[in-house]
N, C-alpha and C positions, 0 to 999 in steps of 0.2 A: 182477082177479078172481081171480089165484092166492092172494091173501091172505085173501080171503073164503072161498075153499074151505077152506084149511088151518083157518080159525077154526071153520067148520062140523065139520070132522073132529075137532078137539080137543074141541068141545062134545058130539059123540056118544062120544068115548072117556069124556069125564067122566060123563056119564049111565049109560053102560053099567058103569063102574067104580062109580059111587054105588049102582046096583042090587045088585051083587054085594058090597058092603061094603068096598071099598078106598078109605078114606076120603083117605088121602095122595095117592093116585094121582088120585082124582076131584078134589080142591082143585087139585092141579097142573094138571091138564088145563084145569079151568076157568080158572084164571088165565092160562093161555096163550092160550085162546080169547078171553079178554076184552081182552088185550092186542093180539092179532092182529085183533080186530073194530075197535078203538079206531084202529089204523094204518090199516086199511081205510077208515075213515070219514074220518081226515085226508086220505088221498090222494084220495079220490072229491071232498072239497070242493075240494082244491086243484085238481084236474083239471077240475072244473066250473067254477071262477072263471077260469082260465085259458084254458079254451075259449071264453068268451064275450067276449073282448077283440076289439075291432075289428081288422081286418089294416091292416098299416102300409103 
């Protein structure tokens, strides 16, 4: 869940930077937020699939 938290933080930073007109900072923060979101999504799917296995 920590990765999702950082993704939201970078998204908020990107939105605030875009409002104030800092284009480079906004695009960089949005890119980081997108990468972290996809990392979270991959980890979520992997843990969902591993948790559904029958015990040995």
